[in-house]
C-alpha positions in Angstrom: 76.3 56.7 314.9 74.6 58.6 312.2 71.7 60.9 312.1 69.2 59.1 309.8 65.8 60.5 310.9 64.2 59.4 307.7 64.7 55.7 308.6 61.6 53.8 309.7 61.5 52.5 313.2 59.5 49.3 313.8 58.6 48.0 317.3 59.0 44.3 317.5 57.8 42.7 320.7 59.9 39.6 321.1 58.2 38.4 324.3 55.5 39.7 326.7 55.4 36.8 329.1 56.8 38.5 332.2 58.6 36.6 334.9 56.7 33.4 334.0 56.6 32.6 330.3 53.8 30.7 328.6 53.9 27.7 328.6 55.7 27.5 331.9 57.9 24.5 332.5 56.1 22.0 334.6 52.8 23.8 334.5 49.8 21.7 333.3 47.1 24.4 333.5 44.8 24.8 330.5 46.6 28.0 329.3 50.0 26.3 329.2 48.5 23.2 327.6 46.8 25.2 324.9 50.1 27.0 324.2 51.9 23.7 323.8 49.2 22.4 321.4 48.8 25.6 319.3 52.1 27.4 319.5 52.3 30.7 317.6 50.5 33.6 319.3 49.6 31.4 322.3 53.3 31.2 323.3 54.7 34.1 325.3 58.4 34.4 325.6 60.3 36.5 328.2 60.0 40.3 328.2 62.0 41.9 325.4 61.6 44.5 322.6 63.6 45.1 319.5 63.6 48.3 317.4 64.2 47.5 313.8 66.1 50.1 311.9 68.4 51.4 314.6 69.0 47.8 315.9 68.2 48.3 319.6 67.4 45.4 321.8 65.8 46.0 325.2 66.6 43.4 327.8 67.7 39.7 327.5 65.4 37.2 329.2 66.5 33.6 329.4 64.9 32.6 326.1 66.1 35.7 324.1 68.1 33.5 321.7 64.9 31.6 320.7 63.0 34.9 320.3 65.8 36.4 318.1 65.9 33.2 316.0 62.1 33.2 315.6 62.2 36.7 314.1 65.4 36.0 312.1 67.4 38.7 313.9 71.1 37.9 313.6 72.7 41.2 314.5 72.2 43.4 317.6 74.2 46.6 317.5 72.8 48.1 320.7 71.5 46.5 323.9 69.7 48.5 326.5 68.8 47.3 330.0 65.8 48.5 331.9 66.8 46.9 335.3 68.6 44.0 336.8 65.8 41.4 337.5 66.7 37.9 336.2 63.7 37.7 333.8 65.3 40.7 332.0 69.0 39.9 332.2 69.8 36.2 332.5 69.9 35.6 328.8 72.9 38.0 328.5 75.1 35.2 327.2 73.3 35.6 323.9 76.0 38.1 323.1 78.5 35.3 322.8 76.2 33.5 320.3 75.6 36.7 318.3 79.1 38.1 318.3 81.7 35.3 318.8 83.1 33.1 316.0 85.2 30.7 318.0 86.9 29.4 314.8 87.5 32.9 313.5 88.2 35.1 316.5 89.0 38.2 314.4 85.5 38.0 312.9 83.9 38.9 316.2 81.3 41.7 316.4 80.7 44.2 319.1 77.4 45.3 320.7 77.1 48.6 322.6 75.5 47.9 326.0 73.8 50.9 327.4 73.1 51.1 331.2 71.4 53.9 333.1 73.6 54.7 336.1 71.2 53.2 338.7 71.0 50.0 336.6 74.8 49.8 336.4 75.0 50.1 340.2 72.5 47.2 340.6 74.6 45.2 338.1 77.4 45.5 340.6 75.2 44.1 343.4 73.1 41.3 341.8 73.6 38.1 340.0 77.2 38.7 339.1 76.0 40.8 336.2 78.9 43.3 336.3 81.4 40.4 336.2 79.5 38.9 333.2 79.8 42.1 331.2 83.4 42.7 332.2 84.0 39.2 330.7 82.2 40.1 327.5 84.3 43.3 327.2 87.5 41.2 327.6 86.3 39.0 324.8 85.8 42.1 322.7 82.1 41.4 322.0 80.6 44.2 324.1 81.3 47.8 325.0 79.5 48.9 328.2 78.4 52.5 328.3 76.8 54.2 331.3 74.1 57.0 330.8 72.6 59.4 333.3 69.0 60.2 333.9 67.6 62.3 331.0 70.8 62.2 329.0 70.2 62.1 325.3 71.4 58.9 323.6 71.4 59.2 319.8 71.2 56.1 317.6 70.6 56.3 313.9 68.2 59.3 314.1 66.5 58.0 317.2 66.9 59.8 320.6 66.4 57.8 323.8 66.3 59.2 327.4 66.2 57.1 330.5 64.1 58.0 333.5 63.6 56.4 337.0 60.2 54.8 337.6 58.4 54.6 340.9 59.5 51.1 341.6 63.1 50.8 342.8 65.7 50.2 340.0 63.2 50.3 337.2 63.6 52.4 334.1 61.3 53.9 331.4 62.7 55.2 328.1 61.4 58.2 326.2 62.0 57.8 322.5 61.9 60.6 320.0 62.2 60.6 316.2 61.5 64.0 314.7 58.2 65.2 316.3 57.0 61.7 317.2 57.5 60.3 320.7 56.9 57.0 322.5 57.4 55.9 326.1 58.7 52.4 326.8 58.1 50.8 330.2 58.9 47.1 330.2 58.0 46.2 333.7 55.9 47.2 336.8 54.1 50.5 336.2 52.7 51.0 339.7 53.0 54.7 340.7 53.0 55.5 337.0 53.7 59.1 336.0 53.2 59.8 332.3 56.1 61.6 330.7 54.6 61.9 327.3 51.6 64.3 326.8 48.6 62.5 325.1 48.4 62.9 321.4 46.0 61.7 318.7 49.0 60.6 316.7 50.0 57.1 317.9 52.3 56.2 315.0 56.1 56.3 315.3 
């Protein structure tokens, strides 16, 4: 990892649909029907965020492959998980699509997978997630790395720190690049405690 603080970081929201995407399979409400007719901004994929520049993907909902294709993202160097819930993790097999070349095994790529310690413990308990990522490591397409609360993670001039949220198992991330900061919370914010002082400068 290099320190390239001059690089621009762009926040790309791949999906904001939450546990139920829009349109939802089988739903015939007017919102879902409109999304089917109009597409585009009326469609909301599963919750995920991509940071252009440092190449950091937050979470892998079931439709993450479609979201990445839509935005023409063909390489993910770093993958960060906020918690274990299925609407944030069950698209993890996208790593096989991104990194495996079954005809040319030596051409495989590797994604660093960053897990806060409490998220890693939940991966051991739920949905067989720990087994999934052990399999990806055996394939040579992922390297799982555990981080502790508040530990500084440096990726291409960007610093990330993970913090517990009020809801069990959830994580927020404090991002810093130079003097600019942003706080990411990709799920329930009940009991919210703001970690970033208010500032008139909202750019990053």
